[in-house]
FIGU-182627 format. One record per residue (C-alpha): residue in one letter; x, y, z. Coordinates in Angstrom, 1 decimal. Example, Ala and Ser with C-alpha at 12.3 -4.5 7.8 and 13.67 -1.06 7.14 Angstrom:
% FIGU-182627
- a,12.3,-4.5,7.8
- s,13.7,-1.1,7.1
% end
This chain:
% FIGU-182627
- x,-7.4,77.5,88.0
- x,-8.9,79.2,84.9
- x,-5.4,80.1,83.6
- x,-4.3,76.4,84.0
- x,-7.2,75.3,81.8
- x,-6.3,77.9,79.2
- x,-2.7,76.7,79.2
- x,-3.8,73.0,78.9
- x,-6.2,73.9,76.0
- x,-3.4,75.7,74.2
- x,-1.0,72.8,74.7
- x,-3.5,70.2,73.5
- x,-4.4,72.3,70.4
- x,-0.7,72.6,69.5
- x,0.0,68.9,70.1
- x,-3.0,67.4,68.2
- x,-1.6,68.2,64.7
- x,1.7,66.5,65.6
- x,-0.1,63.4,66.9
- x,-2.2,63.3,63.7
- x,0.8,63.6,61.5
- x,2.6,60.9,63.3
- x,-0.3,58.6,62.6
- x,-0.2,59.3,58.9
- x,3.6,58.9,58.8
- x,3.1,55.4,60.4
- x,0.4,54.6,57.8
- x,2.7,55.5,55.0
- x,5.5,53.4,56.5
- x,3.2,50.4,56.9
- x,2.0,50.9,53.3
- x,5.6,50.7,52.0
- x,6.2,47.5,54.0
- x,3.1,45.9,52.6
- x,3.9,46.8,49.1
- x,7.5,45.6,49.5
- x,6.2,42.2,50.8
- x,3.6,41.8,48.1
- x,6.1,42.5,45.3
- x,8.5,40.0,46.8
- x,6.0,37.1,47.2
- x,5.6,34.3,44.7
- x,1.9,34.7,44.6
- x,1.9,38.4,45.2
- x,1.6,41.4,42.9
- x,3.6,40.7,39.7
- x,5.8,43.4,38.2
- x,4.0,42.9,34.9
- x,0.8,44.1,36.5
- x,2.3,47.1,38.2
- x,4.0,48.1,34.9
- x,0.5,48.5,33.4
- x,-1.0,50.4,36.4
- x,-2.0,54.1,36.6
- x,-2.3,54.1,40.4
- x,-2.0,51.8,43.4
- x,-3.9,51.8,46.7
- x,-2.5,50.1,49.8
- x,-4.6,49.5,52.9
- x,-2.5,47.9,55.6
- x,-4.0,45.9,58.5
- x,-7.7,46.2,57.7
- x,-9.6,44.8,60.6
- x,-13.1,43.5,61.1
- x,-14.9,45.7,63.6
- x,-18.0,43.5,64.2
- x,-19.0,39.9,64.3
- x,-20.5,38.0,61.4
- x,-22.0,40.5,59.0
- x,-20.4,43.5,60.6
- x,-18.3,46.0,58.9
- x,-14.6,46.5,58.3
- x,-12.6,49.7,58.1
- x,-9.2,50.5,56.9
- x,-7.0,53.5,56.1
- x,-4.4,53.6,53.4
- x,-2.7,55.6,50.7
- x,-3.2,56.1,46.9
- x,-0.1,56.8,44.7
- x,-0.5,57.6,41.0
- x,1.9,58.1,38.2
- x,2.9,61.6,37.0
- x,1.7,63.0,33.7
- x,-1.7,63.7,32.0
- x,-1.7,60.1,30.7
- x,-0.4,58.7,34.0
- x,2.5,57.0,32.4
- x,5.5,58.4,34.2
- x,7.1,58.0,37.6
- x,5.1,58.1,40.9
- x,3.9,61.2,42.7
- x,2.8,62.2,46.2
- x,0.3,60.0,48.0
- x,-3.3,60.9,48.8
- x,-4.8,59.3,51.9
- x,-7.9,57.1,51.6
- x,-10.3,55.1,53.7
- x,-11.9,51.7,52.8
- x,-15.2,50.9,54.3
- x,-17.5,48.0,53.5
- x,-19.6,45.6,55.6
- x,-19.4,42.6,53.2
- x,-15.6,42.2,53.3
- x,-15.8,41.7,57.1
- x,-16.7,38.0,56.3
- x,-13.4,37.6,54.4
- x,-11.3,39.0,57.2
- x,-11.9,36.5,59.9
- x,-10.2,37.4,63.2
- x,-6.9,38.6,61.8
- x,-5.9,41.9,60.1
- x,-5.7,41.8,56.3
- x,-3.6,43.9,54.0
- x,-5.3,44.9,50.7
- x,-3.6,46.2,47.6
- x,-5.7,47.7,44.8
- x,-4.1,48.3,41.4
- x,-5.9,50.8,39.2
- x,-5.4,49.7,35.6
- x,-6.8,52.5,33.5
- x,-7.7,56.2,33.3
- x,-11.4,55.5,33.9
- x,-10.7,53.8,37.2
- x,-8.2,56.5,38.2
- x,-10.7,59.3,37.4
- x,-13.5,57.7,39.3
- x,-11.4,57.2,42.4
- x,-10.0,60.7,42.3
- x,-13.4,62.3,41.8
- x,-14.9,61.1,45.0
- x,-16.5,58.1,46.8
- x,-16.1,55.0,44.7
- x,-17.9,51.7,45.1
- x,-16.1,48.8,43.5
- x,-18.3,46.9,41.1
- x,-20.7,49.9,40.6
- x,-18.5,52.9,39.9
- x,-15.4,51.0,38.9
- x,-15.2,47.4,37.7
- x,-13.1,45.2,40.0
- x,-11.6,41.8,39.7
- x,-9.4,39.5,41.7
- x,-5.8,40.2,40.7
- x,-4.1,37.5,38.6
- x,-0.9,35.9,39.8
- x,1.7,33.5,38.4
- x,1.3,32.5,34.7
- x,-2.1,34.3,34.4
- x,-0.4,37.6,35.3
- x,2.4,37.2,32.7
- x,-0.1,37.2,29.9
- x,-2.5,39.8,31.4
- x,-3.3,42.7,29.0
- x,-5.0,45.6,30.8
- x,-6.2,47.2,27.6
- x,-8.0,44.1,26.5
- x,-9.8,43.5,29.9
- x,-12.8,45.1,31.5
- x,-11.4,45.5,35.0
- x,-10.7,49.0,36.2
- x,-9.2,47.8,39.5
- x,-7.4,44.5,40.3
- x,-7.5,43.5,44.0
- x,-5.1,41.6,46.1
- x,-5.0,40.7,49.8
- x,-2.6,39.2,52.4
- x,-3.8,37.4,55.5
- x,-1.5,35.4,57.8
- x,1.4,36.0,55.5
- x,-0.2,34.7,52.3
- x,-1.0,36.9,49.3
- x,-3.7,36.1,46.8
- x,-6.1,37.7,44.4
- x,-9.4,38.6,46.2
- x,-12.8,39.9,45.1
- x,-13.6,43.2,46.8
- x,-16.8,43.9,44.7
- x,-19.0,46.1,46.8
- x,-16.3,47.7,48.9
- x,-16.3,51.5,49.0
- x,-13.5,54.0,49.4
- x,-13.2,57.7,49.7
- x,-10.6,60.4,50.3
- x,-9.5,60.7,54.0
- x,-9.7,64.5,54.2
- x,-8.5,64.8,57.8
- x,-5.5,62.6,57.1
- x,-4.5,64.6,54.0
- x,-4.8,67.8,56.0
- x,-2.6,66.3,58.8
- x,0.0,65.2,56.2
- x,0.2,68.3,54.0
- x,-0.9,71.0,56.5
- x,-3.8,72.2,54.5
- x,-7.1,71.1,53.0
- x,-6.4,69.2,49.8
- x,-8.5,66.6,48.0
- x,-7.0,63.6,46.2
- x,-7.2,65.2,42.8
- x,-5.3,68.3,43.9
- x,-2.6,66.2,45.4
- x,-2.2,63.8,42.5
- x,-2.6,66.3,39.6
- x,-1.3,69.5,41.3
- x,2.3,68.4,41.6
- x,2.3,68.2,45.3
- x,5.8,67.5,46.7
- x,6.4,64.1,48.2
- x,6.5,64.4,52.0
- x,9.5,62.8,53.8
- x,7.3,60.1,55.3
- x,6.2,59.0,51.9
- x,9.6,58.8,50.3
- x,10.2,55.1,51.0
- x,6.9,54.2,49.4
- x,7.3,56.4,46.3
- x,11.0,55.4,45.9
- x,10.0,51.7,46.0
- x,7.4,52.2,43.2
- x,9.9,54.2,41.1
- x,12.5,51.5,41.5
- x,10.2,48.6,40.6
- x,8.2,50.3,37.8
- x,9.6,53.7,36.8
- x,7.2,54.1,33.8
- x,4.0,52.6,32.6
- x,4.4,50.0,29.8
% end
């Protein structure tokens, strides 16, 4: 009997990393789908905004986990541009978690996709250096769409992060002030096979894993360099 338990324990220990990696692969695939949809929508993320971005964060299917003033929790991926000035193509993703009670009221009973566009070096540095609270550590604003987006100049504005959401198929700019996010360390370890923080992934030239290729390729196709 003891031998059977040992064999079972060994089997479970070997299987757990594979299960965890599959979850992260699915998260990356969902992130690519959300980004493709928001870039295609009439009131979604305009190319003119993405062209000015240093990084982009995608949180697919954020769900409310309690009634009324309860919290919400989502897992997603951060992708930043290459280069010290973050003005080149897009690199390997770092996994992130979004956690904030106040946005639970916005979610209602349906899952909501969130896309956060980091518009300057200050915002990128803050997010890469640890837990970030929008509105406190990084100035956030609802992302412009349509004609407002066409004339948007990131350098002349105070927003470090522009935020968008999609619920029931409709995209719109949304305020996420007060939402907090941090590196998802367990997910990064499952994806890359070792302990890496977000800064090491983004600035260390980490290779793009196969599961992230569709997401990174989409960004490179739509906005190959920062303008």
